[in-house]
C-alpha positions as MATLAB code, in Angstrom:
seq = 'MTEKSNKEKFRTRIGGQAVIEGVMMRGIDSAAMACRLPNGQIDLEQWDIKGGKGLPWYRKTPFVRGIFNFIISMIDGYKCLTRSADKQMTDDDEEEMTKFEKWLDDKFGEKLMPVLTAISMIFGVVLAVGLFMYLPTLIMTGLTKLFGELPMLLKNSIEGLLKIAIFIGYTALTAKMPEIARTYEYHGAEHKTIACYEHGEELTPQNVKKHCRFHPRCGTSFIFLVLFISIFVNTVFHVTWSSRALRVLIKLALLPVVTGIAYEAIMFAGKHDNIITKIISAPGLWIQRITTSEPDESEIECAIAAMKAVIPKDGGSDKW';
ca = [
     -11.450  -51.461   88.138;
     -12.081  -54.979   89.360;
     -10.769  -58.087   87.640;
     -14.268  -58.878   86.428;
     -14.845  -55.461   84.851;
     -11.461  -55.592   83.123;
     -12.513  -58.798   81.389;
     -15.735  -57.133   80.264;
     -14.004  -54.179   78.590;
     -14.422  -53.988   74.820;
     -14.680  -51.456   71.998;
     -18.037  -50.747   70.399;
     -18.884  -49.550   66.918;
     -21.738  -47.473   68.333;
     -21.100  -43.761   67.891;
     -23.067  -40.585   68.264;
     -23.223  -36.831   68.352;
     -24.646  -34.074   70.475;
     -27.762  -32.304   69.233;
     -29.888  -29.459   70.589;
     -30.746  -30.442   74.179;
     -29.976  -34.070   73.522;
     -27.865  -36.860   72.070;
     -28.109  -38.987   68.930;
     -26.616  -42.493   68.989;
     -25.972  -44.541   65.846;
     -25.809  -48.316   66.268;
     -25.321  -51.220   63.862;
     -28.779  -51.297   62.301;
     -30.663  -48.601   64.214;
     -30.244  -45.058   65.467;
     -31.940  -43.073   68.220;
     -32.162  -39.485   69.395;
     -33.119  -38.520   72.942;
     -33.926  -34.859   73.622;
     -34.948  -33.040   76.762;
     -38.193  -31.231   75.933;
     -39.106  -27.808   77.363;
     -41.514  -29.561   79.762;
     -38.608  -31.574   81.222;
     -39.518  -34.933   79.689;
     -37.184  -36.973   77.475;
     -38.415  -37.466   73.917;
     -36.961  -40.629   72.311;
     -37.036  -41.087   68.555;
     -35.805  -44.301   66.897;
     -35.304  -45.346   63.270;
     -33.693  -48.159   61.294;
     -30.462  -47.686   59.341;
     -28.472  -49.803   56.910;
     -25.413  -51.386   58.415;
     -22.967  -54.256   58.066;
     -23.699  -56.434   55.063;
     -26.528  -54.121   54.009;
     -24.115  -51.347   53.062;
     -23.092  -50.835   49.405;
     -19.499  -51.665   48.441;
     -18.348  -48.036   48.380;
     -19.285  -47.646   52.062;
     -17.305  -50.731   53.095;
     -14.152  -50.589   50.960;
     -11.155  -49.185   52.901;
      -9.933  -45.738   51.759;
     -12.955  -45.442   49.461;
     -15.594  -45.508   52.199;
     -14.246  -42.506   54.105;
     -15.625  -39.702   51.960;
     -19.029  -41.384   51.472;
     -19.512  -42.227   55.153;
     -18.381  -38.736   56.110;
     -20.870  -37.021   53.778;
     -23.727  -39.295   54.842;
     -22.840  -38.750   58.497;
     -22.821  -34.976   57.981;
     -26.232  -35.026   56.267;
     -27.783  -37.308   58.897;
     -26.218  -35.270   61.687;
     -27.587  -32.021   60.307;
     -31.059  -33.544   59.980;
     -30.890  -34.600   63.620;
     -29.814  -31.123   64.670;
     -32.762  -29.648   62.779;
     -35.228  -32.125   64.299;
     -33.860  -31.574   67.788;
     -34.223  -27.806   67.372;
     -37.843  -28.272   66.276;
     -38.538  -30.231   69.462;
     -37.646  -27.154   71.511;
     -40.444  -25.154   69.894;
     -43.519  -24.513   72.031;
     -46.996  -23.237   71.165;
     -45.930  -19.802   72.413;
     -42.998  -19.802   69.988;
     -45.335  -20.559   67.089;
     -47.648  -17.726   68.107;
     -44.691  -15.310   68.150;
     -43.750  -15.909   64.473;
     -42.837  -12.763   62.593;
     -44.717  -11.691   59.446;
     -41.787  -12.890   57.334;
     -41.746  -16.292   59.064;
     -45.513  -16.612   58.564;
     -45.073  -15.697   54.882;
     -42.412  -18.376   54.467;
     -44.632  -20.929   56.210;
     -47.621  -20.046   54.012;
     -45.477  -20.011   50.853;
     -43.568  -23.275   51.301;
     -45.642  -25.190   53.848;
     -44.139  -28.628   54.562;
     -41.354  -27.917   52.036;
     -40.015  -25.063   54.155;
     -37.689  -27.107   56.366;
     -36.075  -29.051   53.472;
     -35.476  -25.746   51.674;
     -33.963  -24.108   54.759;
     -31.889  -27.229   55.453;
     -30.483  -27.207   51.913;
     -29.673  -23.486   52.126;
     -27.999  -23.924   55.511;
     -25.899  -26.849   54.284;
     -24.765  -24.912   51.202;
     -23.851  -21.968   53.407;
     -21.940  -24.293   55.746;
     -19.947  -25.797   52.862;
     -19.099  -22.352   51.493;
     -18.028  -21.191   54.960;
     -15.850  -24.291   55.468;
     -14.169  -23.873   52.067;
     -13.581  -20.203   52.760;
     -12.175  -20.697   56.267;
     -10.124  -23.855   55.810;
      -9.068  -23.709   52.154;
      -9.185  -20.215   50.696;
      -8.163  -18.168   53.772;
      -4.994  -20.186   54.596;
      -3.988  -20.093   50.912;
      -4.537  -16.323   50.854;
      -2.415  -15.841   53.984;
       0.368  -18.048   52.591;
       0.380  -16.095   49.334;
       0.978  -12.935   51.339;
       3.751  -14.581   53.375;
       5.453  -15.772   50.174;
       5.463  -12.234   48.825;
       7.029  -11.014   52.076;
       9.680  -13.700   52.591;
      10.194  -15.030   49.083;
       9.731  -18.525   47.672;
       9.758  -21.301   50.273;
      10.180  -25.099   49.927;
       6.950  -26.909   49.048;
       6.834  -28.956   52.262;
       7.417  -25.863   54.403;
       4.675  -23.911   52.638;
       2.217  -26.780   52.982;
       3.196  -27.246   56.639;
       2.612  -23.585   57.446;
      -0.696  -23.641   55.576;
      -1.721  -26.794   57.462;
      -0.834  -25.227   60.801;
      -2.901  -22.186   59.837;
      -5.891  -24.457   59.153;
      -5.485  -26.158   62.523;
      -5.146  -22.781   64.279;
      -8.312  -21.507   62.556;
     -10.164  -24.679   63.556;
      -9.084  -24.439   67.209;
      -9.832  -20.720   67.314;
     -13.262  -21.232   65.759;
     -14.240  -23.991   68.209;
     -12.916  -21.976   71.165;
     -14.926  -18.905   70.145;
     -18.149  -20.847   69.567;
     -17.706  -22.514   72.962;
     -18.315  -19.073   74.513;
     -21.883  -19.072   73.148;
     -24.327  -20.408   75.794;
     -26.217  -22.624   73.321;
     -23.027  -24.161   71.923;
     -21.518  -24.535   75.408;
     -24.553  -26.581   76.452;
     -24.272  -28.705   73.309;
     -20.644  -29.407   74.249;
     -21.937  -30.701   77.593;
     -24.169  -33.148   75.743;
     -21.108  -34.066   73.663;
     -19.347  -34.963   76.899;
     -22.371  -36.988   78.015;
     -22.280  -38.930   74.743;
     -18.601  -39.851   75.177;
     -18.963  -40.758   78.840;
     -21.955  -42.989   78.147;
     -20.149  -44.877   75.380;
     -17.125  -45.300   77.674;
     -19.338  -46.647   80.460;
     -20.909  -49.138   78.058;
     -17.485  -50.218   76.768;
     -16.370  -50.903   80.338;
     -19.282  -53.312   80.785;
     -20.927  -51.238   83.515;
     -24.625  -50.665   84.017;
     -25.767  -47.486   82.298;
     -26.722  -45.267   85.229;
     -25.924  -41.571   85.715;
     -23.670  -42.446   88.662;
     -21.621  -44.934   86.628;
     -21.435  -42.689   83.551;
     -20.140  -39.742   85.574;
     -16.989  -41.685   86.523;
     -15.766  -42.024   82.955;
     -13.655  -39.777   80.743;
     -15.358  -37.315   78.412;
     -12.697  -37.776   75.695;
     -12.948  -40.501   73.043;
     -10.430  -41.415   70.282;
     -13.165  -42.025   67.701;
     -14.662  -38.540   67.985;
     -15.528  -36.282   65.041;
     -13.239  -33.627   66.528;
     -10.277  -35.991   66.218;
     -11.341  -36.872   62.689;
     -11.391  -33.219   61.579;
      -7.929  -32.670   63.048;
      -6.602  -35.701   61.141;
      -8.121  -34.377   57.894;
      -6.362  -31.040   58.382;
      -3.066  -32.678   59.358;
      -3.011  -35.317   56.618;
      -3.816  -32.687   53.979;
      -0.324  -31.243   54.551;
       1.342  -34.399   53.238;
      -1.202  -35.190   50.509;
      -0.889  -31.665   49.074;
       2.899  -32.038   49.125;
       2.925  -35.454   47.462;
       0.602  -34.292   44.687;
       2.511  -30.991   44.317;
      -0.608  -28.838   44.546;
       0.104  -25.679   42.557;
       0.733  -22.308   44.164;
       0.418  -20.377   40.888;
      -3.270  -19.594   41.341;
      -5.281  -19.378   44.583;
      -8.529  -20.404   42.851;
      -6.869  -23.345   41.084;
      -5.189  -24.430   44.328;
      -8.516  -24.447   46.168;
     -10.130  -26.485   43.362;
      -7.301  -29.048   43.395;
      -7.510  -29.339   47.177;
     -11.259  -29.952   46.863;
     -10.530  -32.684   44.314;
      -8.025  -34.273   46.724;
     -10.458  -34.119   49.657;
     -11.732  -37.708   49.064;
      -8.121  -38.945   49.290;
      -7.438  -36.994   52.491;
     -10.765  -38.023   54.036;
     -10.214  -41.668   53.103;
      -6.844  -41.786   54.861;
      -8.141  -39.895   57.920;
     -11.169  -42.196   58.169;
      -9.014  -45.325   58.214;
      -6.719  -43.735   60.815;
      -9.611  -42.838   63.134;
     -11.131  -46.312   62.714;
      -7.770  -47.893   63.536;
      -7.487  -45.701   66.641;
     -10.992  -46.741   67.681;
     -10.197  -50.457   67.373;
      -6.758  -50.622   69.005;
      -4.890  -49.333   72.023;
      -1.132  -49.054   71.453;
       1.600  -46.442   71.071;
       0.634  -45.725   67.437;
      -3.029  -45.122   68.239;
      -2.067  -42.986   71.230;
       0.003  -40.754   68.929;
      -2.819  -40.597   66.370;
      -5.413  -39.762   69.023;
      -3.408  -37.348   71.209;
      -4.042  -34.050   69.304;
      -7.739  -34.783   68.817;
      -8.163  -35.721   72.469;
      -6.538  -32.434   73.446;
      -8.921  -30.448   71.208;
     -11.835  -32.309   72.813;
     -11.045  -30.298   75.939;
     -12.723  -27.479   74.004;
     -15.511  -29.372   72.239;
     -16.657  -31.387   75.274;
     -17.618  -30.315   78.791;
     -18.614  -32.155   81.937;
     -22.370  -32.908   81.701;
     -24.967  -32.736   84.431;
     -27.210  -35.651   85.373;
     -30.125  -34.579   83.162;
     -27.841  -34.497   80.110;
     -26.408  -37.905   80.959;
     -29.938  -39.305   81.215;
     -30.580  -38.268   77.594;
     -27.361  -39.943   76.440;
     -28.262  -43.131   78.322;
     -31.764  -43.201   76.786;
     -30.341  -42.893   73.265;
     -27.631  -45.482   73.976;
     -29.991  -48.118   75.394;
     -32.195  -47.806   72.315;
     -29.402  -48.846   69.897;
     -27.605  -51.578   71.882;
     -28.042  -54.762   69.801;
     -30.233  -57.416   71.348;
     -27.691  -60.138   70.648;
     -25.221  -58.274   72.854;
     -22.193  -58.657   70.624;
     -22.667  -57.592   67.018;
     -21.503  -54.038   67.798;
     -18.073  -55.155   69.024;
     -14.977  -54.560   66.887;
];
């Protein structure tokens, strides 16, 4: 790095996510999604979003905003995934619809995608609760029967480690799927492009390639923090072990507290660079070795297109 480029380094509030054959970037007051179409062209979609002073109080208040911003981000992210998948459809794909798919299309028409989206989101929530709340509690109940009653902190620590192990195992297994593996490449392109922008360099594929594919403000790091912080929150609030169902319900009720703390931690790590933020970011950055891969030039081009579309014209309102 030259002396000039060091002076130009900063941290941006622009974030994003990988989608199907593309990248979505979310800026201060606008968002954009760039996808590589089957014909090889890049399709760029842009839309306005509420940001800064336009946000309601519950999306700006520390420790309160975490759960609301997380839910909204999940909903928006899923919509982008759905739209990006639709962009990969060709006329041949539409002609090859099964009788059941044609029946659904005739029955629901334009309402079909919202219905399928709602069903998919409900299924995703149920799967997440089952994997990361019920299953670890079930395993711990069995271990307690085998080894007897354990101290509360130890039980919560073991349960938390089980959650983290399930999360890492799940991401590692999905990374073996070709479609997911390619999405992880776009995830790497997203991180590299943001890093290039934060270093004040021109957004070109050659410049983006030089940068690291890991970023402290990544959703992967956020999920790890949620799982880790839940160990201490469940201990402090003495979440009962008398009933598995009741324990899961209480943990769901405490999720806004856990998410609020994790959100502030990930925001702090995104703003600062010191020993505390390095400790906070280290586990998430390690897990990003699974959830990100080195992108090729065509994937980087999509990330650059989405990034350029959301960079504020005043050239400074996105800085921390």
